[in-house]
N, C-alpha and C positions, 0 to 999 in steps of 0.2 A: 323203760317207761314208768314202771312202778317206783323205781328209786327217785326219779325226777319228781313224782307226785309228793313223796315224803319231804324232799328238799324244799319244794315250793310251799308245802304246808308249814314247815319249820320257819321259813322266811316270813310268812304271813304272821306267825305267832310272835316272832321277834319284832316285827313292825307294830303289832298290837301292843306289845309291852312298851315299846318306845313311845308310841302315841299316848298311851295311858299315863306314862310318867310325865310327858310334856304337858298334858291336860291338867294333871294334878299340880304341877309346878305353876302353871299359868293361873289356875284358880287360887292357889295359896298366895301367889304374888299379888293378885288383884285384891283379895280380901285382906292381905297384910297391909296394903296401902290404906285401906279404909280403917283398919285398926289403928294405924299410926296417926292418921289425920283426925279421927274422931276421939281417940284416947279415952275410951270408957271401958272400965273393967268388965261390966256385964256383957258388952258387945264382944270384947276379946274372948271371954269364956265361951259364948255361944258360937262364935266363928271357929274357935279352936276345936270345939266338940264336932262341929259340922265338917271341918277339914279332916279330922281324925276318922270320922265315919266314912267319908268318901275314900280315904286311903285304905281303910279296912275292907271296904266293898271291892275296890279295885284289886287288892291283894287276893281276896277270896275268888274273884272271877277269873283272874289271870293265873292262879296257882295251878300246877299240873294236877289233873284228875287222878285219883287212885283207883 
């Protein structure tokens, strides 16, 4: 029973990582369309910084704890 609990927990962690990657991809794709259609350098910089911050936050939250 204890082994099953660890396996289940690992599976949930894998699902969390996959969903986070999909969410980041969807956000970047949506904002990428806006960047291409509007084509303003200031908007591109702000969106790039925002997506980078989201990626960093997801990486920090999903990284294994030490």
